[in-house]
C-alpha positions as CSV (number, residue, x, y, z in Angstrom):
1,Q,-70.3,-151.4,68.4
2,I,-72.7,-151.0,65.5
3,C,-70.6,-148.3,63.8
4,L,-67.3,-150.1,64.2
5,S,-68.8,-153.4,62.9
6,L,-70.2,-151.5,59.9
7,V,-66.8,-149.9,59.2
8,K,-65.2,-153.4,59.3
9,L,-67.8,-154.6,56.8
10,L,-67.3,-151.7,54.5
11,F,-63.5,-152.2,54.7
12,Y,-64.0,-155.8,53.5
13,L,-66.3,-154.7,50.7
14,A,-63.7,-152.0,49.6
15,H,-60.9,-154.7,49.4
16,S,-62.9,-157.8,48.4
17,P,-61.4,-160.3,46.0
18,L,-64.1,-159.3,43.5
19,G,-63.0,-155.6,43.7
20,S,-64.7,-152.7,45.4
21,I,-68.3,-153.5,46.1
22,V,-71.0,-150.9,46.5
23,L,-74.3,-151.4,48.2
24,L,-76.8,-149.7,45.9
25,D,-79.8,-150.0,48.3
26,F,-78.0,-148.8,51.5
27,Q,-80.7,-148.7,54.2
28,P,-80.6,-149.6,57.9
29,R,-83.2,-152.3,57.1
30,Q,-80.7,-154.1,55.0
31,F,-78.5,-154.9,58.0
32,V,-78.9,-157.2,61.1
33,M,-76.8,-157.8,64.1
34,V,-75.6,-161.4,64.5
35,D,-73.5,-162.3,67.6
36,G,-72.4,-158.7,67.9
37,N,-71.5,-158.3,64.2
38,L,-73.3,-156.3,61.6
39,K,-74.3,-158.4,58.5
40,V,-75.9,-157.5,55.2
41,T,-79.2,-159.3,54.7
42,D,-79.6,-158.7,51.0
43,M,-76.8,-158.6,48.4
44,D,-79.1,-158.5,45.4
45,D,-78.3,-154.8,45.0
46,A,-74.5,-155.1,45.4
47,S,-72.3,-154.2,42.5
48,T,-68.6,-154.2,41.6
49,E,-69.1,-151.9,38.6
50,E,-67.5,-148.5,39.0
51,L,-68.7,-145.5,37.0
52,S,-67.0,-145.0,33.7
53,C,-65.6,-141.6,32.8
54,K,-63.6,-139.6,30.3
55,E,-62.8,-136.6,32.5
56,D,-63.2,-135.5,36.2
57,N,-66.5,-133.8,35.4
58,D,-68.0,-137.2,34.8
59,C,-67.3,-138.2,38.4
60,T,-69.6,-136.3,40.6
61,L,-71.0,-138.3,43.5
62,D,-74.4,-136.9,44.3
63,F,-76.5,-137.3,47.4
64,P,-79.7,-135.4,48.4
65,T,-77.8,-132.8,50.5
66,K,-74.3,-133.0,49.2
67,S,-72.2,-133.6,46.1
68,F,-68.5,-134.6,45.9
69,P,-66.2,-134.2,42.9
70,L,-64.0,-137.3,42.2
71,K,-61.1,-138.0,39.9
72,C,-61.3,-139.9,36.6
73,S,-58.5,-142.5,36.7
74,A,-56.2,-143.4,33.8
75,V,-58.3,-146.5,33.1
76,G,-61.5,-144.5,32.7
77,K,-63.1,-145.2,36.1
78,C,-64.2,-142.8,38.8
79,E,-61.6,-143.4,41.5
80,G,-63.0,-144.9,44.7
81,I,-66.6,-144.1,43.9
82,N,-68.0,-147.4,45.3
83,E,-66.0,-147.1,48.6
84,K,-66.9,-143.4,49.0
85,K,-70.6,-144.0,48.3
86,N,-70.8,-146.7,51.0
87,L,-68.9,-144.6,53.5
88,F,-71.1,-141.5,53.1
89,N,-74.2,-143.7,53.4
90,A,-72.7,-145.1,56.6
91,Y,-72.3,-141.5,57.8
92,R,-75.8,-140.4,57.0
93,Y,-77.7,-143.5,58.1
94,F,-75.6,-144.7,61.1
95,F,-72.8,-142.4,62.3
96,T,-75.0,-139.2,62.5
97,Y,-77.5,-141.0,64.8
98,L,-75.3,-143.2,66.9
99,L,-71.9,-141.7,67.4
100,P,-72.6,-138.4,69.2
101,H,-74.7,-139.7,72.0
102,S,-73.3,-142.4,74.3
103,A,-69.5,-142.1,74.5
104,P,-67.7,-140.8,77.6
105,P,-67.1,-137.0,77.4
106,A,-63.3,-137.4,76.9
107,L,-63.9,-139.6,73.8
108,R,-66.5,-137.4,72.1
109,P,-64.0,-135.1,70.3
110,F,-62.5,-138.2,68.6
111,L,-65.9,-139.3,67.4
112,T,-66.8,-135.8,66.3
113,D,-63.6,-135.9,64.1
114,I,-64.7,-139.2,62.6
115,L,-68.2,-137.8,62.0
116,N,-66.9,-134.6,60.3
117,A,-64.3,-136.4,58.2
118,T,-66.7,-139.0,56.9
119,G,-69.4,-136.4,56.3
120,D,-67.0,-134.4,54.1
121,L,-65.4,-137.6,52.7
122,R,-62.0,-136.5,53.8
123,Y,-61.4,-140.0,55.2
124,G,-61.5,-143.1,53.1
125,I,-62.4,-146.4,54.6
126,N,-58.8,-147.2,55.7
127,E,-58.5,-144.0,57.7
128,T,-62.0,-144.4,59.1
129,L,-61.3,-147.9,60.4
130,K,-58.0,-146.8,61.9
131,A,-59.7,-143.9,63.7
132,F,-62.4,-146.2,65.1
133,E,-59.8,-148.7,66.3
134,K,-57.9,-145.8,68.1
135,V,-61.1,-144.8,69.9
136,L,-61.8,-148.5,70.8
137,H,-58.2,-148.8,72.3
138,L,-58.6,-145.7,74.4
139,Y,-62.0,-146.9,75.6
140,K,-61.0,-150.4,76.5
141,S,-57.6,-149.4,78.1
142,G,-59.0,-146.5,80.1
143,L,-56.3,-144.2,78.8
144,Y,-59.0,-141.5,78.3
145,L,-59.3,-141.3,82.1
146,Q,-55.8,-139.9,82.7
147,K,-55.3,-136.7,84.7
148,R,-58.5,-137.1,86.7
149,P,-58.9,-136.4,90.4
150,L,-59.2,-139.6,92.6
151,L,-62.7,-139.7,94.0
152,L,-63.0,-143.3,95.3
153,K,-61.5,-142.1,98.6
154,D,-64.8,-140.3,99.2
155,Y,-66.6,-143.6,99.4
156,I,-66.9,-146.3,102.0
157,S,-66.6,-149.8,100.6
158,L,-68.5,-152.8,101.9
159,K,-66.9,-156.0,100.6
160,G,-68.8,-159.2,100.4
161,F,-72.2,-157.5,99.8
162,R,-74.4,-156.4,96.9
163,T,-77.6,-154.4,96.9
164,V,-81.1,-155.7,96.0
165,E,-81.8,-154.8,92.4
166,G,-84.9,-152.8,91.8
167,E,-86.3,-149.8,90.1
168,D,-84.4,-146.6,90.7
169,Y,-83.5,-143.3,89.0
170,K,-82.9,-143.4,85.3
171,C,-79.8,-142.1,83.4
172,W,-78.5,-142.0,79.9
173,P,-77.3,-144.3,78.2
174,S,-78.4,-146.9,80.7
175,Y,-78.2,-150.6,79.9
176,S,-81.4,-151.1,82.0
177,H,-84.7,-149.4,81.7
178,L,-85.3,-149.8,85.5
179,G,-82.4,-147.7,86.7
180,C,-79.0,-146.4,86.0
181,L,-76.7,-149.2,84.7
182,L,-73.5,-148.0,82.9
183,S,-70.3,-149.5,81.7
184,V,-67.1,-148.3,83.5
185,H,-63.4,-149.0,83.2
186,S,-63.0,-149.2,87.0
187,A,-64.5,-148.4,90.4
188,E,-62.7,-145.1,90.2
189,E,-64.5,-144.1,87.0
190,A,-67.8,-145.3,88.6
191,A,-67.1,-142.9,91.6
192,A,-66.6,-140.0,89.1
193,I,-69.9,-140.8,87.5
194,C,-71.7,-141.1,90.8
195,N,-70.3,-137.7,91.9
196,S,-71.6,-136.2,88.7
197,Q,-75.2,-137.3,89.3
198,A,-77.1,-135.5,92.1
199,Q,-79.3,-138.6,92.8
200,C,-76.5,-141.1,93.2
201,Q,-75.6,-142.1,96.7
202,S,-74.1,-145.5,96.1
203,F,-73.0,-147.9,93.4
204,I,-71.9,-151.5,92.8
205,V,-69.6,-152.7,90.1
206,T,-71.3,-155.9,88.9
207,Q,-69.9,-159.1,87.4
208,R,-71.6,-158.4,84.0
209,R,-69.5,-157.2,81.1
210,T,-70.1,-155.4,77.8
211,W,-68.8,-156.5,74.4
212,T,-65.6,-154.6,75.1
213,G,-65.0,-156.4,78.4
214,R,-65.9,-153.4,80.5
215,P,-67.9,-154.2,83.7
216,L,-71.4,-152.7,84.3
217,A,-71.9,-150.5,87.4
218,S,-75.3,-150.0,89.0
219,F,-75.9,-146.6,90.5
220,Q,-78.5,-146.0,93.2
221,S,-80.2,-143.1,94.9
222,S,-80.4,-144.8,98.3
223,L,-78.8,-147.6,100.2
224,T,-81.2,-150.6,99.8
225,D,-81.1,-153.9,101.6
226,L,-77.7,-155.6,101.4
227,I,-77.3,-159.2,100.4
228,P,-74.2,-161.3,101.1
229,D,-72.1,-161.8,98.0
230,A,-68.5,-162.8,98.2
231,N,-67.7,-161.4,94.7
232,S,-69.2,-158.0,95.2
233,V,-68.4,-154.6,96.7
234,V,-70.8,-151.8,97.5
235,Y,-69.5,-148.3,97.4
236,I,-71.4,-145.7,99.5
237,K,-70.8,-141.9,99.6
238,R,-69.3,-140.9,102.9
239,S,-71.6,-137.9,102.9
240,A,-74.6,-140.3,102.5
241,S,-73.6,-142.7,105.2
242,S,-73.8,-142.5,109.0
243,G,-72.9,-144.8,111.9
244,E,-76.6,-145.7,112.3
245,R,-77.2,-146.6,108.7
246,L,-74.1,-148.8,108.5
């Protein structure tokens, strides 16, 4: 969410009515999240000036660990230097730390491609935004789940109940520090996640939703007390249940 919002912001800056705008003091502390969108808190160090040049050798974009040769345009300006500077700063301050760690495994290769392409400045801001929107579509639609074995059949469903919330085993990247709370596309994906975690014996798909509209599922290591709830369903591993427990 943070990276996509940043890319949308940089897309606007690259195509602003004033021309391509560069953020000269590009640091994480210069941004804040407002209603799920990333905003710049300080525009004092923004500029529409692009580096003047006479030849391509005048257009090297330097960073502490990398340098990029750019072209000198016919009007004597380094082509796309403001856009590329913003994008590489987004890569080194945001993408590097946030992209690799929390996506479903099937989507990680797409994010790795974005990471590598922006890190080498092979993508401009237009291509970067398009790549992010493709990943978002796959994530929201559940298309990344194709060709998976159906695992929900290995669970007993108890409709009209939910479990008592409490501290349980932890997982990454959980939305709760008390237990394992993850976003899922469906109960089928939740079953696959539960199967992949040795501690998991049951789960419930809650009514809470993330910014993409995906529901949150709570995974538990044991079947706790059940509470009547007409809108909920508890899923219990058949191997973990018995006639006595149910």
